[in-house]
Every structure is written in structure tokens, then in C-alpha cells.
Legacy VTK file of the C-alpha trace (Angstrom):
# vtk DataFile Version 3.0
C-alpha trace
ASCII
DATASET POLYDATA
POINTS 669 float
-77.123 -14.035 -0.517
-75.827 -10.584 -1.397
-76.878 -8.659 -4.477
-73.318 -8.924 -5.889
-73.270 -12.728 -5.483
-76.680 -13.010 -7.209
-75.389 -10.981 -10.149
-72.163 -13.010 -10.339
-74.137 -16.273 -10.355
-76.442 -14.937 -13.034
-73.437 -13.929 -15.160
-71.873 -17.364 -14.754
-75.092 -19.149 -15.750
-75.509 -16.859 -18.748
-71.887 -17.407 -19.896
-72.025 -21.172 -19.485
-75.206 -21.429 -21.477
-73.489 -19.988 -24.578
-71.373 -22.054 -26.971
-67.645 -21.195 -26.887
-66.552 -18.818 -29.600
-64.558 -20.369 -32.445
-61.131 -19.038 -33.275
-61.004 -16.961 -36.440
-58.625 -19.457 -38.073
-61.132 -22.283 -37.370
-63.906 -20.273 -39.016
-61.613 -19.759 -42.013
-60.937 -23.519 -42.213
-64.730 -24.096 -42.191
-65.071 -21.718 -45.136
-62.492 -23.723 -47.127
-64.578 -26.854 -46.654
-67.751 -25.126 -47.883
-66.875 -23.093 -50.962
-64.169 -21.018 -52.599
-63.355 -18.644 -49.719
-61.678 -16.035 -51.911
-64.969 -15.209 -53.682
-66.237 -13.148 -50.790
-62.818 -12.145 -49.463
-60.032 -11.591 -52.060
-57.462 -11.299 -49.241
-58.539 -14.594 -47.657
-55.287 -16.479 -48.341
-53.068 -13.599 -47.210
-54.970 -13.404 -43.953
-55.015 -17.169 -43.404
-51.241 -17.549 -43.232
-50.958 -14.707 -40.740
-53.144 -16.744 -38.326
-51.677 -19.218 -35.866
-52.312 -22.704 -37.241
-54.737 -25.023 -35.423
-53.210 -28.342 -36.430
-55.639 -30.561 -34.516
-58.744 -28.962 -35.952
-57.512 -28.985 -39.562
-56.392 -32.621 -39.351
-59.645 -33.756 -37.718
-61.654 -31.822 -40.302
-59.837 -33.615 -43.135
-60.366 -37.003 -41.472
-64.103 -36.387 -40.992
-64.818 -35.667 -44.659
-66.812 -38.493 -46.314
-66.387 -39.787 -49.878
-69.023 -37.611 -51.577
-67.918 -34.500 -49.762
-64.336 -35.130 -50.883
-65.374 -34.818 -54.529
-67.199 -31.584 -53.778
-64.383 -29.816 -51.957
-61.357 -31.303 -53.747
-60.770 -28.088 -55.702
-60.710 -26.184 -52.420
-58.162 -28.617 -50.908
-56.038 -28.275 -54.067
-56.292 -24.497 -53.701
-55.220 -24.641 -50.039
-52.191 -26.747 -50.992
-51.314 -24.395 -53.837
-51.524 -21.301 -51.613
-49.374 -23.016 -48.957
-46.668 -23.486 -51.582
-46.989 -19.889 -52.674
-46.706 -18.687 -49.083
-43.389 -20.526 -48.749
-41.986 -18.026 -51.217
-42.947 -15.077 -48.990
-40.314 -13.014 -47.210
-42.632 -12.784 -44.180
-41.269 -15.469 -41.844
-44.600 -15.941 -40.018
-46.301 -16.791 -43.309
-43.549 -19.269 -44.182
-43.778 -21.051 -40.826
-47.611 -21.140 -40.860
-47.629 -22.424 -44.450
-45.206 -25.161 -43.443
-47.376 -26.190 -40.492
-50.486 -26.145 -42.681
-48.754 -28.418 -45.180
-47.838 -30.783 -42.348
-51.487 -30.860 -41.249
-52.609 -31.435 -44.842
-50.242 -34.348 -45.334
-51.096 -35.961 -41.995
-54.847 -35.393 -42.286
-55.065 -36.677 -45.851
-52.830 -39.633 -44.986
-55.122 -40.620 -42.100
-58.145 -40.260 -44.362
-56.505 -42.496 -46.932
-56.580 -45.353 -44.430
-60.372 -45.214 -44.295
-62.854 -47.075 -46.494
-62.950 -44.408 -49.216
-59.277 -45.074 -50.071
-58.847 -42.028 -52.343
-55.374 -41.068 -53.519
-53.383 -38.662 -51.338
-51.774 -36.963 -54.295
-55.104 -36.581 -56.062
-56.723 -34.917 -53.069
-53.811 -32.572 -52.398
-53.119 -31.263 -55.869
-54.943 -33.238 -58.533
-53.402 -36.508 -59.654
-53.665 -35.792 -63.349
-51.730 -32.530 -63.002
-49.067 -33.392 -60.454
-47.813 -36.969 -60.809
-44.670 -36.164 -62.786
-44.054 -32.698 -61.425
-44.024 -33.605 -57.765
-41.230 -36.137 -58.233
-38.957 -33.214 -58.973
-40.408 -30.228 -57.214
-41.147 -31.734 -53.820
-37.360 -32.131 -53.434
-36.879 -28.484 -54.230
-39.753 -27.563 -51.935
-38.314 -29.629 -49.083
-34.853 -28.150 -49.537
-36.240 -24.608 -49.476
-38.251 -25.472 -46.368
-35.222 -26.952 -44.646
-33.089 -23.933 -45.517
-35.824 -21.724 -44.030
-35.929 -23.851 -40.888
-32.139 -24.060 -40.473
-31.708 -20.291 -40.792
-34.706 -19.256 -38.698
-32.272 -18.090 -35.973
-29.152 -15.985 -36.574
-27.081 -18.471 -34.574
-27.981 -21.870 -35.990
-26.593 -23.592 -32.890
-29.472 -22.021 -30.930
-32.048 -23.454 -33.331
-33.520 -26.312 -31.283
-35.571 -27.502 -34.258
-32.328 -28.898 -35.655
-32.085 -31.432 -32.836
-34.777 -33.335 -34.693
-32.739 -33.167 -37.914
-29.693 -34.447 -36.002
-31.620 -37.451 -34.663
-33.566 -38.106 -37.879
-30.713 -37.647 -40.331
-31.317 -36.342 -43.850
-27.630 -36.838 -44.715
-28.260 -39.807 -47.000
-31.041 -37.928 -48.813
-28.643 -35.035 -49.490
-25.995 -37.440 -50.817
-28.567 -39.068 -53.075
-29.331 -35.686 -54.637
-25.618 -35.018 -55.210
-24.866 -38.428 -56.709
-27.690 -38.299 -59.276
-27.008 -36.167 -62.364
-30.610 -35.065 -62.852
-31.436 -34.187 -59.237
-28.043 -32.527 -58.785
-28.760 -30.194 -61.677
-32.059 -29.151 -60.124
-31.254 -29.165 -56.422
-27.496 -29.599 -55.957
-26.795 -26.013 -54.937
-29.411 -25.946 -52.171
-28.329 -29.421 -51.019
-24.670 -28.408 -50.664
-25.505 -25.184 -48.800
-27.869 -27.081 -46.485
-25.179 -29.676 -45.751
-22.599 -26.975 -44.972
-24.976 -25.358 -42.469
-25.950 -28.647 -40.800
-22.280 -29.577 -40.352
-21.844 -26.362 -38.340
-24.695 -26.996 -35.908
-23.190 -27.094 -32.385
-19.964 -28.457 -33.857
-17.887 -27.383 -30.841
-20.388 -28.390 -28.169
-21.490 -31.922 -29.036
-20.979 -34.757 -31.503
-22.498 -33.645 -34.791
-23.498 -36.745 -36.824
-23.186 -34.805 -40.095
-19.491 -34.131 -39.389
-18.874 -37.804 -38.698
-20.757 -38.968 -41.793
-19.201 -36.403 -44.123
-15.701 -37.395 -42.995
-16.144 -41.036 -44.115
-17.950 -40.586 -47.447
-16.012 -42.528 -50.083
-18.608 -42.895 -52.825
-17.014 -41.443 -55.959
-20.202 -40.233 -57.731
-21.309 -38.436 -54.555
-17.971 -36.692 -54.017
-17.771 -35.830 -57.719
-21.298 -34.414 -57.544
-20.427 -32.209 -54.590
-17.315 -31.026 -56.404
-19.348 -30.290 -59.529
-21.798 -28.085 -57.612
-19.007 -26.122 -55.908
-17.063 -25.824 -59.161
-20.020 -24.443 -61.094
-20.893 -21.923 -58.371
-17.318 -20.587 -58.213
-17.088 -20.553 -62.012
-20.277 -18.499 -62.128
-18.736 -15.976 -59.734
-15.554 -15.779 -61.841
-17.624 -15.321 -65.000
-19.651 -12.493 -63.494
-16.456 -10.767 -62.404
-14.924 -11.160 -65.866
-18.074 -9.764 -67.483
-17.966 -6.722 -65.211
-14.282 -6.300 -65.900
-14.896 -6.293 -69.658
-17.772 -3.827 -69.255
-15.406 -1.415 -67.517
-12.744 -1.788 -70.222
-14.778 -0.928 -73.301
-15.600 2.379 -75.004
-14.332 5.946 -74.993
-15.261 6.582 -71.372
-13.169 3.602 -70.265
-10.213 4.873 -72.313
-10.535 8.301 -70.703
-10.771 6.666 -67.281
-7.613 4.679 -67.978
-5.730 7.879 -68.854
-6.454 9.512 -65.508
-7.601 6.515 -63.538
-4.315 5.419 -62.017
-5.090 7.847 -59.219
-8.388 6.072 -58.622
-7.474 2.395 -58.966
-9.166 1.467 -55.694
-12.387 3.186 -56.762
-12.292 1.475 -60.134
-11.914 -1.892 -58.465
-15.020 -1.274 -56.376
-17.020 -1.062 -59.603
-15.896 -4.615 -60.359
-17.142 -5.875 -57.014
-19.298 -8.991 -57.293
-21.007 -10.345 -54.189
-19.013 -13.214 -52.758
-20.442 -16.648 -52.059
-19.315 -17.672 -48.572
-21.936 -20.436 -48.340
-20.482 -22.449 -51.215
-16.955 -21.669 -49.996
-17.873 -23.017 -46.546
-19.099 -26.226 -48.208
-15.760 -26.564 -50.010
-13.876 -25.988 -46.762
-15.849 -28.629 -44.852
-15.324 -31.158 -47.650
-11.554 -30.506 -47.880
-11.070 -30.274 -44.120
-13.145 -33.293 -43.095
-12.850 -35.738 -45.984
-9.466 -36.782 -47.375
-11.207 -38.561 -50.261
-12.479 -35.211 -51.524
-8.913 -34.068 -52.260
-8.967 -36.240 -55.402
-11.987 -34.286 -56.666
-9.929 -31.066 -56.660
-7.568 -32.544 -59.229
-10.023 -34.007 -61.741
-9.451 -32.350 -65.104
-12.113 -31.342 -67.601
-12.356 -28.838 -70.477
-12.421 -25.205 -69.420
-15.745 -23.858 -70.673
-17.361 -20.561 -69.870
-20.714 -20.965 -68.142
-23.540 -19.351 -70.024
-27.186 -19.018 -69.137
-29.388 -21.940 -70.094
-30.906 -21.438 -73.555
-34.301 -22.429 -72.213
-34.150 -19.972 -69.361
-32.896 -16.559 -70.484
-31.169 -14.504 -67.827
-32.910 -11.228 -67.002
-30.969 -8.054 -67.734
-31.331 -6.888 -64.150
-30.667 -9.695 -61.644
-33.413 -10.143 -59.065
-30.957 -11.529 -56.503
-27.473 -10.401 -55.495
-24.767 -11.630 -57.840
-22.891 -14.650 -56.597
-25.720 -15.987 -54.434
-27.693 -17.863 -57.081
-26.872 -21.365 -58.298
-25.238 -21.848 -61.710
-27.213 -22.594 -64.847
-28.835 -26.006 -65.021
-27.496 -27.012 -68.446
-23.932 -27.164 -67.121
-24.969 -28.909 -63.910
-26.699 -31.609 -65.942
-23.681 -32.217 -68.172
-21.056 -34.161 -66.195
-19.139 -35.368 -69.246
-18.028 -32.997 -71.959
-16.240 -33.799 -75.249
-12.460 -33.591 -74.914
-10.587 -31.473 -77.421
-6.763 -31.799 -77.412
-6.528 -28.063 -78.234
-8.862 -27.068 -75.402
-7.369 -25.748 -72.165
-8.241 -28.078 -69.274
-9.293 -26.955 -65.836
-10.324 -28.398 -62.484
-11.946 -27.350 -59.227
-8.638 -26.248 -57.725
-7.878 -23.899 -60.645
-11.352 -22.370 -60.454
-10.933 -21.947 -56.702
-7.537 -20.230 -57.131
-9.049 -17.786 -59.621
-11.878 -17.067 -57.182
-9.375 -16.508 -54.366
-7.280 -14.156 -56.491
-10.371 -12.015 -57.131
-11.634 -11.710 -53.552
-8.143 -10.974 -52.203
-7.732 -7.914 -54.413
-9.995 -5.787 -52.245
-10.607 -6.859 -48.663
-12.215 -3.627 -47.444
-15.641 -5.243 -47.554
-16.389 -7.644 -44.677
-17.729 -10.379 -46.956
-14.676 -10.254 -49.219
-12.415 -10.265 -46.170
-14.206 -13.359 -44.829
-13.942 -14.999 -48.236
-10.228 -14.221 -48.457
-9.611 -15.632 -44.987
-11.567 -18.796 -45.747
-9.752 -19.233 -49.075
-6.404 -19.151 -47.288
-7.626 -21.646 -44.665
-8.712 -23.984 -47.479
-5.295 -23.602 -49.143
-3.685 -24.380 -45.776
-5.598 -27.682 -45.570
-4.654 -28.500 -49.166
-0.959 -27.713 -48.591
-0.894 -30.145 -45.647
-2.289 -33.067 -47.638
0.273 -35.423 -49.178
-1.889 -36.408 -52.151
-2.682 -32.767 -52.904
1.018 -31.859 -52.693
1.896 -34.678 -55.096
-0.652 -33.426 -57.600
0.363 -29.792 -57.198
3.987 -30.633 -57.983
3.365 -33.197 -60.739
5.530 -32.158 -63.706
3.293 -34.129 -66.058
0.185 -32.145 -65.094
0.658 -28.589 -66.330
-1.974 -25.838 -66.469
-2.296 -22.208 -67.498
-3.784 -20.361 -64.551
-4.593 -16.698 -65.034
-4.784 -15.267 -61.535
-6.531 -11.905 -61.323
-4.266 -9.073 -60.255
-5.221 -5.501 -59.474
-4.097 -3.134 -62.266
-0.940 -1.155 -61.529
0.967 1.464 -63.487
4.021 -0.756 -63.877
2.149 -3.952 -64.767
-0.052 -4.761 -67.733
-2.791 -7.346 -67.580
-1.507 -10.762 -68.628
-3.003 -12.357 -71.719
-4.130 -15.965 -71.249
-2.083 -17.335 -74.148
1.108 -15.721 -72.760
0.796 -17.508 -69.426
3.142 -20.508 -69.290
1.760 -23.983 -68.684
3.222 -25.124 -65.363
2.523 -27.388 -62.367
-0.302 -26.036 -60.222
1.973 -25.281 -57.280
3.294 -22.328 -59.321
-0.208 -20.833 -59.282
-0.458 -21.338 -55.511
2.931 -19.680 -55.022
1.765 -16.990 -57.444
-0.693 -15.942 -54.779
2.327 -14.218 -53.169
1.635 -11.293 -55.486
-1.629 -10.878 -53.615
0.277 -10.236 -50.399
0.408 -6.608 -51.528
-3.376 -6.380 -51.108
-3.614 -7.933 -47.636
-0.704 -6.198 -45.868
-3.195 -4.451 -43.590
-4.445 -7.815 -42.310
-1.714 -9.565 -40.362
-3.743 -12.769 -39.976
-4.097 -13.062 -43.773
-0.372 -12.443 -44.311
0.419 -15.063 -41.688
-1.711 -17.627 -43.517
-0.021 -16.807 -46.841
3.447 -17.291 -45.363
2.440 -20.528 -43.616
1.087 -21.968 -46.880
4.355 -21.173 -48.673
6.302 -22.765 -45.807
4.289 -26.001 -45.984
4.905 -26.245 -49.740
8.653 -25.669 -49.267
8.737 -28.408 -46.622
7.218 -30.838 -49.130
9.680 -29.774 -51.845
12.610 -30.223 -49.465
11.344 -33.612 -48.285
10.801 -34.940 -51.834
13.746 -33.026 -53.376
11.536 -31.384 -55.983
13.380 -28.716 -57.988
10.593 -26.460 -59.133
11.290 -24.171 -62.074
9.821 -21.043 -60.605
10.826 -17.375 -60.480
11.671 -17.372 -56.793
12.855 -13.762 -56.839
9.240 -12.579 -57.096
8.458 -14.401 -53.874
11.556 -13.096 -52.076
10.710 -9.554 -53.156
7.134 -9.875 -51.859
8.357 -11.211 -48.493
10.864 -8.378 -48.087
8.143 -5.845 -48.919
6.011 -7.439 -46.217
8.814 -6.871 -43.695
9.072 -3.243 -44.843
5.345 -2.814 -44.238
5.602 -4.257 -40.712
8.513 -1.936 -39.904
6.736 1.138 -41.260
3.579 0.418 -39.258
5.099 -1.023 -36.085
3.213 1.175 -33.618
-0.277 0.854 -35.102
0.037 -2.881 -35.796
1.439 -3.801 -32.372
-1.722 -2.407 -30.778
-3.665 -5.315 -32.322
-1.223 -7.972 -33.541
1.906 -9.904 -32.636
3.939 -8.762 -35.640
7.012 -10.545 -34.286
5.423 -13.923 -34.947
4.783 -12.963 -38.555
8.308 -11.529 -38.856
9.701 -14.802 -37.514
7.755 -16.797 -40.107
9.109 -14.591 -42.927
12.723 -14.746 -41.689
12.496 -18.517 -41.299
11.311 -18.793 -44.894
14.589 -17.154 -45.911
16.377 -19.546 -43.548
14.684 -22.454 -45.348
16.116 -21.225 -48.654
19.548 -20.575 -47.125
19.808 -23.906 -45.251
17.962 -26.360 -47.525
17.857 -24.543 -50.866
20.329 -27.040 -52.331
17.580 -29.698 -52.129
14.829 -27.803 -53.983
16.150 -24.697 -55.785
16.351 -25.459 -59.533
19.959 -24.310 -60.194
23.027 -22.939 -58.438
22.164 -19.564 -59.993
19.067 -19.532 -57.814
21.291 -19.551 -54.741
23.289 -16.636 -56.165
20.077 -14.680 -56.760
18.895 -15.391 -53.205
22.053 -13.952 -51.707
21.904 -11.026 -54.128
18.361 -10.140 -52.963
19.343 -10.373 -49.285
22.377 -8.129 -49.820
20.501 -5.716 -52.090
17.741 -5.250 -49.518
20.035 -5.419 -46.486
18.636 -2.172 -45.089
15.279 -3.865 -44.429
16.907 -6.716 -42.502
19.164 -4.241 -40.628
16.124 -2.198 -39.581
14.278 -5.349 -38.526
17.239 -6.412 -36.395
17.400 -2.990 -34.732
13.688 -3.117 -33.931
13.648 -6.642 -32.458
16.880 -5.963 -30.521
15.318 -2.840 -29.017
12.136 -4.673 -28.000
13.926 -7.807 -26.729
16.234 -5.809 -24.420
13.336 -4.010 -22.754
10.717 -5.475 -20.463
7.319 -5.869 -22.079
4.836 -8.364 -23.473
6.747 -8.772 -26.769
10.200 -9.359 -25.233
10.286 -13.142 -25.803
8.682 -12.974 -29.277
11.185 -10.340 -30.412
14.175 -12.301 -29.090
13.171 -15.275 -31.277
13.392 -13.052 -34.350
16.803 -11.787 -33.203
18.070 -15.368 -33.078
16.476 -16.281 -36.420
18.311 -13.395 -38.157
21.765 -14.843 -37.423
22.397 -16.332 -40.890
20.762 -13.462 -42.796
22.992 -10.967 -40.966
26.027 -13.218 -41.513
25.409 -13.107 -45.281
24.987 -9.315 -45.241
28.049 -8.729 -43.056
30.148 -11.126 -45.147
29.311 -9.886 -48.650
28.760 -6.138 -48.153
32.430 -5.294 -47.393
33.566 -7.429 -50.334
31.147 -5.693 -52.716
32.334 -2.274 -51.489
35.972 -3.362 -51.887
35.317 -4.634 -55.411
33.723 -1.293 -56.353
36.623 0.690 -54.871
39.332 -1.396 -56.561
37.597 -1.180 -59.940
36.626 2.501 -59.498
32.920 1.753 -60.056
30.392 4.006 -58.299
27.427 1.637 -58.817
27.788 -2.081 -59.556
25.525 -3.888 -61.979
23.587 -6.962 -60.902
25.980 -9.245 -62.765
28.999 -7.680 -61.057
27.447 -8.165 -57.611
26.613 -11.778 -58.495
30.226 -12.322 -59.508
31.392 -11.083 -56.094
28.883 -13.421 -54.418
30.050 -16.463 -56.436
33.686 -15.720 -55.653
33.246 -15.509 -51.883
31.077 -18.475 -50.878
34.041 -20.415 -49.507
34.762 -18.011 -46.665
31.124 -17.653 -45.570
30.265 -19.309 -42.236
26.640 -20.113 -41.411
24.998 -21.815 -38.426
22.698 -24.827 -38.807
19.242 -24.035 -37.455
16.913 -26.821 -36.307
13.209 -27.216 -36.936
13.020 -25.109 -40.078
11.226 -27.913 -41.963
8.665 -28.482 -39.208
5.257 -26.809 -39.010
2.173 -26.778 -36.834
-0.729 -28.538 -38.519
-3.985 -26.664 -39.003
-6.652 -27.049 -36.313
-9.978 -25.234 -36.500
-10.400 -25.120 -32.757
-9.589 -23.018 -30.819
-7.876 -20.438 -33.059
-10.496 -20.247 -35.833
-13.627 -21.174 -33.861
-14.749 -17.571 -33.333
-14.242 -16.790 -37.017
-16.377 -19.728 -38.134
-19.149 -18.909 -35.666
-19.434 -15.399 -37.085
-19.070 -16.645 -40.659
-21.900 -19.170 -40.257
-24.053 -16.465 -38.670
-23.421 -14.202 -41.682
-24.182 -17.053 -44.106
-27.367 -17.914 -42.218
-28.597 -14.314 -42.508
-27.774 -14.241 -46.211
-29.441 -17.591 -46.936
-32.529 -16.534 -45.014
-32.697 -13.333 -47.061
-32.231 -15.054 -50.412
-33.863 -18.466 -50.069
-37.375 -17.039 -50.437
-36.590 -14.556 -53.198
-37.803 -15.241 -56.711
-34.674 -16.817 -58.106
-34.930 -18.455 -61.499
-35.372 -21.949 -60.107
-38.117 -20.836 -57.723
-39.890 -18.937 -60.517
-40.117 -22.235 -62.389
-41.349 -23.970 -59.255
-44.116 -21.481 -58.552
-45.120 -21.252 -62.222
-45.642 -24.994 -62.452
-47.411 -25.169 -59.110
-49.812 -22.471 -60.280
-51.420 -25.058 -62.561
-52.058 -27.388 -59.631
-55.474 -26.240 -58.536
LINES 1 670
669 0 1 2 3 4 5 6 7 8 9 10 11 12 13 14 15 16 17 18 19 20 21 22 23 24 25 26 27 28 29 30 31 32 33 34 35 36 37 38 39 40 41 42 43 44 45 46 47 48 49 50 51 52 53 54 55 56 57 58 59 60 61 62 63 64 65 66 67 68 69 70 71 72 73 74 75 76 77 78 79 80 81 82 83 84 85 86 87 88 89 90 91 92 93 94 95 96 97 98 99 100 101 102 103 104 105 106 107 108 109 110 111 112 113 114 115 116 117 118 119 120 121 122 123 124 125 126 127 128 129 130 131 132 133 134 135 136 137 138 139 140 141 142 143 144 145 146 147 148 149 150 151 152 153 154 155 156 157 158 159 160 161 162 163 164 165 166 167 168 169 170 171 172 173 174 175 176 177 178 179 180 181 182 183 184 185 186 187 188 189 190 191 192 193 194 195 196 197 198 199 200 201 202 203 204 205 206 207 208 209 210 211 212 213 214 215 216 217 218 219 220 221 222 223 224 225 226 227 228 229 230 231 232 233 234 235 236 237 238 239 240 241 242 243 244 245 246 247 248 249 250 251 252 253 254 255 256 257 258 259 260 261 262 263 264 265 266 267 268 269 270 271 272 273 274 275 276 277 278 279 280 281 282 283 284 285 286 287 288 289 290 291 292 293 294 295 296 297 298 299 300 301 302 303 304 305 306 307 308 309 310 311 312 313 314 315 316 317 318 319 320 321 322 323 324 325 326 327 328 329 330 331 332 333 334 335 336 337 338 339 340 341 342 343 344 345 346 347 348 349 350 351 352 353 354 355 356 357 358 359 360 361 362 363 364 365 366 367 368 369 370 371 372 373 374 375 376 377 378 379 380 381 382 383 384 385 386 387 388 389 390 391 392 393 394 395 396 397 398 399 400 401 402 403 404 405 406 407 408 409 410 411 412 413 414 415 416 417 418 419 420 421 422 423 424 425 426 427 428 429 430 431 432 433 434 435 436 437 438 439 440 441 442 443 444 445 446 447 448 449 450 451 452 453 454 455 456 457 458 459 460 461 462 463 464 465 466 467 468 469 470 471 472 473 474 475 476 477 478 479 480 481 482 483 484 485 486 487 488 489 490 491 492 493 494 495 496 497 498 499 500 501 502 503 504 505 506 507 508 509 510 511 512 513 514 515 516 517 518 519 520 521 522 523 524 525 526 527 528 529 530 531 532 533 534 535 536 537 538 539 540 541 542 543 544 545 546 547 548 549 550 551 552 553 554 555 556 557 558 559 560 561 562 563 564 565 566 567 568 569 570 571 572 573 574 575 576 577 578 579 580 581 582 583 584 585 586 587 588 589 590 591 592 593 594 595 596 597 598 599 600 601 602 603 604 605 606 607 608 609 610 611 612 613 614 615 616 617 618 619 620 621 622 623 624 625 626 627 628 629 630 631 632 633 634 635 636 637 638 639 640 641 642 643 644 645 646 647 648 649 650 651 652 653 654 655 656 657 658 659 660 661 662 663 664 665 666 667 668
């Protein structure tokens, strides 16, 4: 045998004769079962949750403890449990995951021990029975929800989170609904439950059958749907309140007055000061409920007194928020109060009104990506609502009138409306009032397209049911014509990214709807006169549009067919212009008037209807129903990714509710 072989054999015999070294985490577990480990090492608990968990060893250690030893180390077990809970509030993801695994080992190990002869109480061993019996009924729900939110958002793309396969197979859907249907648990945990549900619904929704989508679509339990609506309503109301507070802050004092004097040049900058962080997570929950469940539409319409949300008197709001505005749940006192005293003099509200106010705020400034996403999602939600027959019936109900103060960006020519001056009208007027917000989304063709499609769907319903809505239609016509002007002015830059001819076609066909079917839904014959007046008054815009689409449609290129459709759609608009313009000019010449008044032009219009010839156009009252896939699939994938990142960032921060949780758990030791 060679010298090397002898040495190798000697080394092997020496190594095998020694006991294997214990992992550091195992040594730390042993310390917990002996004495208070933090006495000798103040950083013991911080270090523990940075170590990879040894589940088998910890569980077996708990099972091996005899009755007398349990009494001796119970305080240490309570301390381990307490520090696990504390670690769940860490921003360090490794600590959160290790704390979760340690808790799992604690529960399993103690449960197995409970089956033995000693029969001691699981709760007592974990946290002290006398201190935790009542508290854990409430806070374990909160703890579980926070844990689940951490688990769901552990990856940027939740569809790549394989842990969720377990949650798909072992559904927690019913547990979430139970939280939402119970007044008490909803007040404590409703916000987290709704956000969790919205995320779970979006797990691999385009790749496989998601049981949460199926189950959400068939929920018909009224208390559950009402509870979900209550949570969404309070979260959106909180956002609106924060915006209003910021708005009032910027309006008070000498500095604000000085700013107003010179601030018209800086309106965009001033609006940025009013920016409040949007809440896409709660908006996604509202979308999924409206899109998937027809029963939820009734929740949108339920009226209740309009009351400003204030902070709970028992939990004062800190002067400086510790989390971004708009990401924290509303105050618990409102969430716990489903029924409020009705006052005949009190303005009533509902979820739809609160949502419209929210939408009007986020659409004022879409430079920020989150606000742009919120605006897009708001318009998709309104699209789903406009397609629903029950929602349309409620929106147009003449017996259900509301004052809805939509937020509008300040302009030199427009003063801020006072609530009491806003007329009480059917809710559809507020939805149509969103047309004023078209001015703020001109740069985003996809948002403009959604706005126009929503208006078209509402007009189709009005035509079908012959509803003559008392509405100032001229404001809408003016906004649509301004949209066409914008498209014409920015043809080159917009065509590089968008099919502006499709949007132009939608706008022109809206005018065709009024021209062809206006007699079924316009309130009076004067409305028709005003329509023709606006078309003639702004004829230059339609003439320029015709020139553009004619130029593009006569040349070879990718937009040839799209442009030719607009050319055809302009037939009646051009017929009106070509019919009335010569007669208006003749009237002015005969009467020696250089510039006609509006009333004089209207008189010419009324006197010359008989000789006007128009062509009947088919399909004007037909529309393509909304489908999430394929057109919006990419948007929702990115939106859910953004929400996941935001939830992950905020779920472990010390929000008010988690402060209460940790404070109460600090006594469990």
C-alpha cells in the first residue's frame, strides 16, 4: 500500500469517527429549547430568520418535548411564535418566507404533540391561552391575509408563481366571501380580502381554467356582493377625500391667491401638486366584479347617504402618512357601519357615483403611468356598465336623480362648479359629462376611442328604448368636433402609432346616429336644429377631415381601406353642409348682414329642412361587445404586474391596521 493510500485511509477513519456537525439553525433551535436565547445574543431573532428553516428538526423537537419540559420552555415557544409574527412585518422577503415556514413547523409540531398523552392546548403552548383566546379569532385572519398577499406577490408575474397552484386546488374563495359577508370581519379585513381575490382571479387567466373566475361569476349571495361593494366604495371614497383635502390645501391663503393670479400659465404644474397615488388594486377588483358577475351590477346602484369619510376617532391619523396615499384601506368605523340613518335633506350617493368622481380625477392628468392605467381601467369598467341592460335602465331612470360633481381641471374660461348649483339628474348625464374629460386624454387615442364607444353604447340604448334625455347635447358635439380637430392637427405623429381613421369613423358615426335616429331620443325639435347648426358652424373641420381621408384613400398604403370607410361615413354630414351653407350665405347677402347671429342661422336651418336629401346608413345602432381577450390581455398582464409590485411593497409596511396587530401580539409572550 502506498504512502498516499495510507494517509487517505487514515483521514477517512478520522473523519468517520467524528459526529457530523450540526447546522447553525439547528444549534439555534436547541438554544430556544434551553433558555431565553436573546440573553446572550441580542440579535438572536434577527439572525434566526435569515437562516434556512429546518422544518423536520423543529417539528421533531416539538414532538419530543415531554409534559414537564413543556412547562419549562413554554415562554420560549411563545417568544418564538411572537418573533415569527414580527418577522412577517419585515420588508426583507427572506425573513418573511422563513418566518412563514417556521410558523408552519410550529403549528404542525404542536398539533402532533397535542395528540400525545400530555394533551396540552395548542393555543396555550403557542402564545399563552390566557392572553390570546379572543385576540386570535380576529388577528389570525389578518395574519393569514397578509401572508397570502406576500405569497401571491412573491413573483412580479403572478402567473409564474407556482405556489398558487396549491391555492387553486385548495380554494380559499369561500373563506374570502365569508369575510366580505360579515360586517365585523369585513371592517377589519375586507380591503385585504378584496385585493387578494382580484389577484387570484388573474392567475393564469388566459392559459387555463381559473376556479376563482368561475366561482366569482356565479356568486348571487346579496350580503357578500354588498360587502364587496362596500369595501370598494370606501376605498374609492377615501381616494376622493384625500384629493379634495389636497385641493382645499392648495386653495387657501395669500400664497394660493397669488398663485391663482399668475398660475394660469402653470395649470399643469399646479395639478401635479394635487396628485394622489391611485389605487389600481381596488379598481381591478371592481372591474372583475362588474365584468364577471352580472349580479354585482345591482350593487352599483344601491343608494345611501353621502358622508365624508373621516379617520376613526379611536385611531387618529398621523400627520405624515407612513404609506403612499390611496394604498391604505379606509377607516374601520365606516366599514363597520353598513346602515346609516336616512335624512330626506341629505344628498344620496352610491358606488357608481363615487367611481365616476374617482374617474374624473385620474383622467385630469394622465402623464403618470399609474394614473394612465387607472384612467384606462375606468373607461373599460364604464364600457362593461354601458353594455348591461340593468345598468342602462338604472342610469336612465328619471325617478332616480343625483347631483354628481365631476372634477374638472381649472381653466381660465371656467369656474369651479359649486355642489348646490349642480342639477339633480339621471346618472347617465354624469357618464355623458365625462365627455368634458376628452380634452385631457386627446394624446391617448385608445382612451378617446373608449370614451366614444361608451357614448355610442348609451345612444344605442336611448334609441332602442326611445328615451328622450334632457341633456345639453351641444357640449358633447363640441367635444367630439374638437377631438377631430386634434386628430387633423397631429395626423403625422399619431399615424406613426395609431389608426386614427378608426377613431375618426367612430366620431363621424356618432354624428350619423344623431342625424339618422335623433328623432327617437333627442328631447325636442330644437335639439335637431342645434345639431345642424353645430355641423354647419364647424364645417371647416369636417371639410378638412374629408380632404385628408380622400387623399389617403386614393393612394396605396396601409390606411387606404380605413380612410375610405370614413369617406363613406361623411356622406350625410357633407350633404348637410353643402345644403345649408349656400342658403345661409344667400340669406346674409339678401339681408345685407355681414355676420349672422345664431338665431338667424337657426331660422335658415328650420326653413330649409324640406329640400334636404339624406341617405339611410345601416348598422349605426350596432356595436361590438367588449371582450378582454385578445385586445386588452397585454394591458391587464402589465397592470397586474404593477399591482403585484405595489402590494408587495406595501403589504409589509406599518399601516395602521398592522400597527394594531403587532402591538397586540407584543403582549403574547
